[in-house]
C-alpha positions in Angstrom: 17.5 29.7 -8.8 15.1 26.7 -9.1 16.7 23.4 -8.5 16.9 21.2 -11.6 17.7 17.6 -12.0 20.6 16.5 -14.0 21.1 13.3 -15.8 19.2 10.3 -14.2 22.4 8.5 -13.2 23.9 11.4 -11.3 20.5 12.3 -9.7 19.9 8.9 -8.7 23.4 8.5 -7.2 22.8 11.9 -5.3 19.5 10.6 -3.8 21.0 7.3 -2.8 23.8 9.1 -1.2 21.4 11.1 0.9 19.6 8.0 1.9 22.6 6.7 3.7 24.0 10.0 5.0 23.6 9.0 8.6 23.4 5.2 9.4 23.5 5.7 13.1 20.6 8.1 13.0 18.6 5.4 10.9 19.4 2.9 13.4 18.2 4.9 16.3 15.0 5.9 14.5 14.4 2.1 13.5 14.4 1.2 17.3 12.4 4.3 18.3 15.0 5.7 20.6 13.6 8.7 22.5 10.2 8.7 20.6 7.0 9.2 22.3 3.7 7.7 21.1 1.5 10.4 19.6 -2.2 10.9 20.8 -4.7 9.5 18.4 -8.3 10.7 17.7 -11.7 9.4 17.1 -12.7 9.6 13.4 -15.8 8.8 11.6 -17.5 8.8 8.2 -17.1 12.5 7.8 -13.3 12.2 8.1 -13.2 9.4 5.4 -15.3 11.6 3.1 -12.8 14.6 3.7 -9.8 12.4 3.2 -11.0 11.1 0.0 -12.0 14.6 -1.2 -8.6 16.0 -0.4 -7.0 13.0 -1.9 -8.9 13.7 -5.2 -7.8 17.3 -4.9 -4.2 16.3 -4.6 -4.5 13.9 -7.6 -6.1 16.6 -9.6 -3.4 19.1 -8.8 -0.5 16.7 -9.5 -2.1 14.4 -12.0 0.6 15.2 -14.7 3.2 13.9 -12.3 1.2 11.2 -10.7 -0.3 9.6 -13.7 3.1 8.6 -15.1 4.1 7.0 -11.9 0.5 5.4 -11.5 0.9 3.5 -14.7 3.3 1.4 -13.0 0.4 -0.2 -10.9 -1.5 -1.6 -13.9 1.7 -2.6 -15.6 2.9 -4.4 -12.6 -0.6 -6.1 -12.1 -0.6 -7.1 -15.8 2.8 -8.7 -15.5 1.7 -10.7 -12.6 -1.5 -11.8 -14.2 0.6 -12.7 -17.4 3.1 -14.7 -15.4 0.2 -16.7 -13.6 -1.5 -17.7 -17.0 1.9 -18.2 -18.9 3.2 -20.6 -16.2 0.0 -22.4 -15.7 -0.3 -20.9 -12.2 -4.1 -19.9 -12.9 -4.9 -20.5 -9.2 -2.6 -17.6 -8.3 -4.2 -15.1 -10.6 -6.7 -13.7 -8.1 -4.4 -13.8 -5.1 -1.7 -12.1 -7.0 -4.2 -9.2 -8.1 -5.7 -9.0 -4.7 -2.3 -8.6 -3.2 -2.3 -5.1 -4.3 -4.2 -4.3 -1.2 -1.3 -5.8 0.9 1.6 -3.9 -0.8 -0.3 -0.8 -1.5 0.5 1.1 1.5 4.1 0.7 1.0 4.1 1.5 -2.7 2.4 4.8 -1.8 5.1 6.4 0.3 6.1 8.8 -2.4 2.4 9.9 -2.7 2.4 10.7 1.1 5.3 12.8 0.7 3.9 14.7 -2.2 0.6 15.3 -0.2 2.6 16.4 2.8 4.6 19.2 0.7 1.4 20.2 -0.9 -0.3 20.5 2.5 2.6 22.8 3.8 2.3 25.0 0.8 5.5 23.8 -0.9 6.0 22.8 -4.5 5.4 19.0 -5.2 6.3 16.8 -8.1 7.2 13.3 -9.0 10.8 13.9 -8.0 9.7 15.1 -4.6 8.2 11.6 -4.0 11.7 10.3 -3.7 12.6 12.6 -0.7 11.7 9.7 1.5 15.0 8.1 0.3 16.8 10.9 2.2 14.6 10.7 5.5 16.3 9.5 8.6 13.4 7.2 9.0 14.1 5.5 5.6 15.5 2.6 7.3 12.3 1.9 9.4 10.1 2.7 6.2 12.0 0.1 4.3 11.8 -2.6 7.1 8.0 -1.9 7.3 7.6 -2.3 3.5 9.7 -5.4 3.5 7.4 -6.8 6.3 4.4 -6.1 4.2 6.1 -7.7 1.2 6.7 -10.8 3.4 2.9 -10.9 4.2 2.2 -10.7 0.5 4.4 -13.7 -0.2 2.9 -15.8 2.8 -0.5 -14.9 1.4 0.4 -16.3 -2.0 1.7 -19.4 -0.5 -1.4 -19.9 1.6 -3.7 -19.3 -1.4 -1.7 -21.9 -3.3 -1.9 -24.4 -0.2 -5.8 -23.9 -0.2 -5.9 -24.6 -3.9 -3.7 -27.9 -3.4 -6.0 -29.0 -0.5 -9.2 -28.4 -2.5 -8.8 -28.5 -6.4 -5.3 -29.6 -6.7 -2.9 -30.9 -7.3 -3.5 -31.0 -11.1 -3.2 -27.5 -12.6 -6.1 -26.4 -14.8 -5.8 -26.9 -18.6 -7.3 -23.5 -19.3 -8.4 -20.3 -17.7 -12.1 -20.9 -18.6 -12.0 -24.6 -17.2 -10.5 -23.4 -13.9 -13.0 -20.6 -13.3 -15.8 -22.9 -14.3 -14.7 -25.5 -11.8 -14.2 -22.9 -9.2 -17.8 -21.7 -9.2 -19.6 -24.8 -10.1 -18.0 -27.6 -8.1 -17.8 -28.5 -4.4 -14.0 -28.5 -4.7 -14.2 -25.0 -6.2 -16.6 -23.7 -3.4 -14.5 -25.3 -0.7 -11.5 -23.3 -2.1 -13.6 -20.0 -2.2 -14.8 -20.8 1.4 -11.3 -21.2 2.7 -9.6 -18.5 0.5 -11.9 -15.6 1.4 -11.6 -15.8 5.4 -7.9 -16.4 5.0 -7.4 -13.4 2.7 -9.5 -11.3 5.1 -7.0 -12.2 7.9 -4.1 -11.0 5.9 -5.9 -7.8 4.9 -6.9 -7.0 8.5 -3.2 -7.5 9.5 -1.8 -5.2 6.8 -4.7 -2.6 7.4 -4.1 -2.4 11.3 -0.3 -2.0 10.7 -0.4 0.4 8.0 -3.6 2.7 8.4 -1.3 5.6 9.6 2.3 4.0 10.2 3.9 5.1 6.7 2.5 8.6 6.9 3.6 8.9 10.6 7.2 7.8 9.7 7.4 10.4 7.0 6.0 13.1 9.1 7.6 12.8 12.5 10.7 11.6 14.2 9.3 8.3 15.6 10.6 4.8 15.4 9.1 1.7 13.7 7.6 0.3 16.9 5.8 3.6 17.8 4.5 3.8 14.2 3.1 0.4 14.2 1.7 0.6 17.7 0.0 4.0 16.8 -1.5 2.4 13.6 -3.0 -0.4 15.9 -4.2 2.1 18.3 -6.0 4.1 15.7 -7.7 0.8 14.4 -8.6 -0.1 18.0 -10.0 3.2 18.8 -11.9 3.5 15.5 -12.7 -0.3 14.5 -15.8 0.5 12.4 -14.3 3.6 10.5 -11.1 1.8 9.9 -13.0 -1.3 8.6 -15.1 0.9 6.5 -11.9 2.5 5.0 -10.6 -1.0 4.4 -13.8 -1.7 2.4 -13.4 1.6 0.4 -9.8 0.6 -0.5 -11.1 -2.9 -1.7 -13.9 -1.5 -3.7 -11.8 1.2 -5.4 -9.0 -1.3 -6.3 -11.7 -3.8 -7.6 -13.1 -0.9 -9.6 -9.6 0.0 -11.0 -8.9 -3.5 -11.8 -12.1 -4.1 -13.7 -11.0 -1.8 -16.5 -8.1 -3.9 -17.7 -6.2 -2.8 -14.7 -5.9 0.7 -16.2 -8.0 2.1 -13.5 -5.3 1.4 -11.0 -3.4 4.4 -12.4 -6.2 6.7 -11.0 -7.5 4.8 -8.0 -4.1 3.8 -6.4 -2.8 7.3 -6.3 -6.1 8.8 -5.0 -6.0 6.3 -2.3 -2.4 7.1 -1.5 -3.1 10.7 -1.1 -6.3 10.1 0.7 -4.4 8.0 3.2 -2.1 10.9 4.1 -5.1 13.0 4.9 -6.7 10.2 6.9 -3.4 10.2 9.0 -3.7 13.9 9.8 -7.2 13.3 11.0 -6.5 10.2 13.1 -3.3 11.4 14.8 -3.2 14.6 16.9 -0.5 17.1 16.0 2.7 16.9 17.8 
């Protein structure tokens, strides 16, 4: 008989109960006890194309499940932008929106699980994305996600500090006045000149630590240190390919954001599924 989901409260309690079923195992996996680093492969442009093609195939096959969850991305983005405008924090509008690239890898863990199940020939749906909560590596996944969230907050503080040093401390009176000053005055040019390289540093840090770490934690019994080091090794062995992947992520996120953020409901899931398939090409099988 097919498994069914009861009422949301009982189902949620069941899933959360599974998440804490073996705390000692979670602790061992967090520290990486007994886990050996996997071998990494050289990858190229052909692998990026294949990962995107398979990611699109996963999205097409699961779109009825993924689209509903994918709508959370533009909704969250719209709330962040509204908060920035509403609270006269216009200088943070762009940093908040660009921060999707910093928290995106952690936000896509459910998509990795759905792609894993589909690749294995198993049924996959939105509820299966929550299977990571019952994984013995959930503790490691959570710690890595919180670390990326911390990077996001440090980026926001850095961006605000750059604004204060260049165009501040007075807040802009309107969005049009702020954007006009940002692109037409020396102080605005200084803010852009400092902000772009600073954002690049944060993006490189997150890309290097997440290009395969989350999918690896979902797929194999490795600890957090092994997952992060393996991700760094993939980036070190394939600097041009990983940099190109980062550029693809930025372009697709920008394209998704350009359509009133609604495109994020499509581009974020495709990138999430594609990341799983990129992991499968970058890390050798166990």
